[in-house]
N, C-alpha and C positions, 0 to 999 in steps of 0.2 A: 471528476468526482472527489468528493470528499468523504473522510471516515465516515459522518452523520449521513450523507447521501448511501452509500453502501450498507450501511446498517438498515435504511428505509428499504432498498431493494433486496436485500437478507429477508428481511421480514414479510414481505411482499411475495416472494419465492417461495418462502417457506408456508404463507399461507396457500398457496396455489398448488402445493408440491414439485415445484420446479427442482432440478439438480443443478443448485447453486456453488460449485465446488470453484471456479475461477473468482467469482467475487467473494468468496469466503478468504479464500488465500490473499486475494487484494485487502480485504478487511482485516488479516492478522497482520498484513506485512504494515499499513497506516497505524496499529495496536502498537507494533516494533518501536517503529518511528516516533512515535510519541512519548512510548517510552524511553526513549533515547534523547528525548527535550528537544525533537524537532517538530513537535507538533505545531510551532507558529509559523514553519518555515513553508515554503511556496510546494508546490507537489513535487518538483524533481528530488527534494530532501528524502522521500521514500527510497531513491537510487539510494545513499548512504547506507540504509538499515538492510537493504537486499544486499549489497557488496559485505556488509559486515556479516551477514548470515552466511554468505557464500565463501567469505575467507577471500576474496578476492577485491579488487579496485576496479574500474572502468577508468582508462586511461583519457588525460584532458583532453577538451576539444582541439584540434588543429587550426591553426591560425594562418589566413591567407594563404 
């Protein structure tokens, strides 16, 4: 899902009175990534925003 898709899901959920806590958190993460200039990157760029918010970094993938 992309940020715009999450917005649509949030709007629909709110119209139905559904709890959208996880979707709201994902939307905030996408907003954070966009504000960091990662908006044009692939989905995994949101990991950078999450790492920065947590003050940690994920280890690089192991090869072979």
